[in-house]
Structures are given as structure tokens and as C-alpha cells.
C-alpha positions in Angstrom: 20.2 43.5 54.2 21.8 42.0 51.4 19.4 41.3 48.7 20.6 38.8 45.7 18.4 40.0 42.1 17.7 37.0 40.0 16.8 37.6 36.4 16.4 35.0 33.8 15.9 35.7 30.3 15.6 33.9 27.2 15.5 35.6 23.6 13.9 39.0 25.6 16.7 41.2 24.3 13.7 43.7 23.2 12.5 44.0 26.9 15.7 43.7 28.8 16.8 46.8 29.4 13.9 48.1 30.9 14.0 45.3 33.7 17.5 45.7 34.0 17.4 49.8 34.2 14.5 49.6 37.0 17.0 47.7 39.4 19.8 50.2 38.7 17.2 52.8 39.4 16.2 51.5 42.9 16.3 54.1 46.1 17.8 50.7 48.0 20.9 49.4 46.0 20.7 45.6 45.8 23.9 43.4 46.9 24.0 41.9 43.4 22.0 41.4 40.5 22.4 37.8 38.4 21.2 37.7 35.2 21.1 34.4 34.2 20.8 33.8 30.1 19.1 30.9 29.2 20.0 30.0 26.1 19.0 33.0 24.1 19.7 33.4 20.1 19.0 37.0 19.7 22.3 38.2 20.7 21.5 38.8 24.5 25.3 37.4 25.6 26.9 40.4 23.2 24.3 42.8 24.1 25.0 42.5 27.7 29.0 42.7 27.8 28.4 45.6 25.9 25.9 47.5 27.4 26.6 46.4 31.4 29.6 44.9 31.7 29.4 45.7 35.4 26.5 43.6 36.0 26.5 39.7 36.5 25.5 37.5 33.7 25.9 33.3 33.7 24.8 31.6 30.4 23.8 28.4 29.9 21.9 26.1 27.8 17.8 26.4 26.8 16.5 24.5 30.1 13.7 26.6 31.0 12.9 29.4 33.4 12.9 27.6 36.4 16.8 26.3 35.6 17.8 29.6 35.2 16.4 31.2 38.4 17.6 28.2 40.3 21.2 28.9 38.6 20.7 32.5 40.1 19.4 31.6 43.6 22.2 28.5 43.6 25.4 31.5 43.3 24.0 34.3 44.9 25.6 35.7 47.6 22.9 37.6 49.3 20.6 36.5 52.4 17.7 37.5 50.7 16.4 36.7 46.9 14.6 39.0 44.7 13.1 37.8 41.7 12.4 39.8 38.4 11.3 38.3 35.1 13.0 40.1 32.2 9.6 41.6 30.7 8.8 43.3 34.1 9.9 46.1 35.8 10.0 47.8 39.1 9.2 50.7 40.5 12.2 52.9 41.9 11.1 52.8 45.8 10.1 48.9 45.3 13.5 47.4 47.3 13.3 50.5 49.9 9.5 50.2 50.5 10.1 45.8 51.0 13.3 46.2 52.9 11.4 48.9 55.5 8.2 46.4 55.9 10.6 43.7 56.3 12.6 45.4 59.1 9.6 45.9 61.2 8.4 42.6 60.5 11.3 40.7 61.4 10.0 37.5 62.0 9.3 37.2 58.2 10.5 35.6 55.1 8.9 36.1 52.2 7.1 39.8 51.2 5.3 41.0 47.9 3.8 43.4 47.2 0.4 44.6 44.3 1.5 45.4 41.1 0.3 47.6 37.8 -0.8 45.6 35.0 -0.2 46.7 31.1 -1.8 44.5 28.6 -0.6 45.0 24.7 0.4 48.3 26.3 -2.8 49.8 28.0 -3.1 49.6 31.6 -6.3 47.2 32.7 -7.3 46.6 36.1 -7.2 43.2 38.1 -9.8 40.8 38.4 -11.4 40.2 41.8 -10.0 36.4 41.5 -6.6 37.9 41.2 -6.8 40.1 44.4 -3.4 39.4 47.2 -3.4 38.5 50.6 -0.8 38.3 53.6 -0.7 36.3 56.6 -1.8 32.7 56.0 -2.2 32.3 52.9 -2.0 28.8 51.5 -6.2 28.3 51.1 -6.2 31.1 49.1 -3.0 29.9 46.6 -4.8 26.8 45.6 -7.1 28.0 43.4 -4.7 30.2 40.9 -1.1 31.8 41.6 -1.6 34.4 44.3 2.2 36.1 43.8 4.1 37.5 40.8 7.3 36.7 41.4 8.5 39.9 40.2 6.7 41.5 43.0 8.7 38.5 46.0 11.7 39.0 47.8 12.1 35.5 49.4 14.9 34.8 52.6 17.4 32.1 51.0 16.7 29.9 53.6 13.3 29.2 52.4 14.8 27.9 49.7 16.5 25.4 52.0 13.6 24.0 53.6 11.1 23.8 50.9 12.8 23.3 47.7 13.3 25.6 45.1 11.9 25.8 41.2 10.2 22.6 39.7 12.3 22.2 36.6 9.6 20.1 35.1 6.9 22.0 34.7 6.8 24.4 31.6 4.3 26.8 33.2 3.2 27.3 36.8 6.2 26.5 38.1 5.6 29.6 40.4 2.3 28.3 41.5 4.2 24.9 42.4 6.3 27.0 44.5 3.9 29.0 46.4 2.3 26.2 47.7 5.3 25.0 49.3 6.3 28.0 50.7 2.9 29.6 52.0 2.1 25.8 53.3 5.2 26.6 55.8 5.3 30.5 55.9 3.1 33.2 56.7 3.3 36.1 53.8 4.0 39.6 54.3 2.3 41.7 51.7 2.7 45.0 50.9 -0.3 46.5 49.3 1.5 49.3 47.1 2.0 48.5 43.3 5.5 48.2 43.1 5.5 46.3 40.0 4.7 46.6 36.6 3.8 43.4 35.0 3.5 43.1 31.0 1.6 40.9 29.3 -0.2 40.0 26.0 2.8 39.4 24.3 3.8 36.2 22.4 6.6 34.9 24.4 4.6 35.1 27.2 5.3 32.3 29.2 1.9 31.1 30.4 1.0 31.0 26.9 0.2 27.2 26.8 -2.0 25.7 23.9 -2.9 22.7 26.0 -4.0 24.6 29.0 -3.1 25.9 32.5 -5.0 23.8 34.8 -2.9 20.2 34.4 0.0 21.8 35.7 -2.1 23.0 38.5 -3.3 19.5 38.9 0.2 17.9 38.8 1.3 20.6 41.3 -1.7 19.9 43.5 -1.3 15.8 43.6 2.3 16.6 44.5 2.1 18.5 47.4 -0.6 16.4 48.6 1.9 13.5 48.3 5.1 15.6 49.8 3.8 14.7 53.8 4.3 18.8 54.1 0.7 19.4 54.7 -1.3 19.7 58.0 -4.7 18.1 58.3 -6.6 21.0 57.3 -4.4 22.0 54.6 -4.3 18.3 53.1 -8.5 18.5 53.5 -8.4 22.2 51.2 -5.9 21.0 49.0 -7.6 17.5 47.8 -11.1 19.6 47.4 -9.1 21.9 45.2 -7.6 19.0 43.3 -11.1 17.3 42.7 -12.7 20.5 42.0 -9.9 21.2 39.1 -10.2 17.4 37.9 -13.9 17.8 37.3 -13.5 21.0 35.4 -10.6 19.5 33.7 -13.1 16.4 32.9 -15.1 18.4 31.2 -13.2 19.9 29.0 -11.8 16.4 27.7 -15.4 15.3 27.2 -15.9 18.7 25.2 -12.7 17.4 23.1 -13.9 13.7 22.7 -10.6 12.6 24.7 -11.8 9.8 26.0 -8.9 7.5 26.8 -7.9 10.9 29.0 -11.1 11.2 30.0 -11.4 7.4 31.8 -7.9 7.9 33.4 -9.2 10.8 34.8 -13.1 10.2 36.5 -11.0 6.9 38.1 -8.5 10.0 39.8 -11.6 11.4 40.8 -13.2 8.3 42.3 -9.4 7.6 43.8 -9.4 11.3 45.8 -13.1 11.1 46.7 -12.5 7.7 49.0 -9.1 8.8 50.0 -9.2 9.5 53.7 -8.2 13.0 54.7 -5.1 12.8 57.3 -5.5 11.9 60.9 
């Protein structure tokens, strides 16, 4: 099993060593490690050359995390892709346990794991709404992002069928891709905490001042227009879109954004009268 590890990074020299060392410490060695430096200005390029000369490093202008991941996927030579965010960390047995799990479930093309959450240096419990699932999980992926990129191993063929990360999205790019993946593929879930997911820091990508829900709305609108969904999936996605549009409309009204509120309310009405797939 040839696994290519993709680590995108931007101005995270202070956390990158932890991420890289956690890959090098794996009991199952990956085929290759590719770090895509997305235009860092903190000396990441020089630091990598000095400290990890044997690791493949690609440097590009700052185009965002989706562009960096896609670049790594594009140049990778392995048949499987393992993603790792540069502020996260793998447990030493992560790749070993997942590769063995995939070997037992040979028809699978995607595997993710449970995780340990660290917020501002303190371990915290996940909330019930973040519960992980395996199998046909499309309906569970409609409300929030259920899969951490750092926990996933993905067969490279999957990207050829559903596409890669949407580079127009500054956040929720993982939510967007997982909708497309789970609409087509069953998902393996290994209920072992095999990654440490760090949060609470100022450069966390999911921090957006304008709110995250509008990006999920964009992704739901997109997948509903792609012709990718079954009749049941279309109905579930449409219902979730209407639900999220209603929540978003309440926020607009509260903030006196009446012009955008009017267009959002029209969207809601349009989707309410739109027939389901036949």
C-alpha cells in the first residue's frame, strides 16, 4: 500500500516540526512525504531545507490551503493520499492501523479515524454533534464537517471521480469535498483516536469573522446542481439547505442586512417550491 502524505503549510514553522516528526515516527512508513509551502513568509522554505533535506518540499505563491492540497495530490506518486494539516499531529500507529483496516475492507476507498482535541493546550471532549460515522454517511455530513482531513486516507481514484478541493472556498473546503465523496462512496471509520487536532490558535483556518454557515450554503447549492445525487440524497440536501438558509436569514435580520435578507428569503421560497428529483 503506497501512501503519499500531503502536508500543506502557510506561516506555521512553529507547528510544522511537530507534524513532520509525527509522520517520520510512523510504524508504517509512507511511500513519500510532500510538504506544500503556500507562500510562507516566516522562513519556512529555508527552515525545511536545513532541517528536513530528505523531505520533498514544493513552494508556491499563496493560493490557499485547497490549492496547496491539490498541488500535493497532483504530483503524488502513491495510490493512496493521507492528509495532515501542519498544526495537527498523528499518533505513531495511525498509518499502520488504517492500512490494516483497509486491507480487511478491500472494497473501501476512504478511511477516517477518531481524534483527540487540544484547545489552547488543554485536552477537551468532543461535543455530541461532532460524532463520527462509517458506512453510508452522506446524511450525517450535511449539517457540519464530520471528517477531519488529518484523519483521512483516500484512494487517489476518488479524486478522479468527484474532483479535488474547491479552491474558491476559503473555509469549509473539506465539508464541500466530503459531501461529494460521501454521495458516491461508503466510508470506513476506525474508532480509535489516532490524531491530535489542535485548535484555539489565531491562525486556525476555520476562524472567519463573517461566519461559517454561508460557505456550507454555497456547498449545498453546488452539490444540488451537479446531478450527482440520488433522489433521497437530493431531498436530504435540499431540506438541509432550506434549514441553513433560514438560520442565515435570522442572522441577517438581526444585523439589519435587509438587502441580503431579501435575496436570501427569495432563495428559500424558490427551494421550497422546487420539486424533488423523479
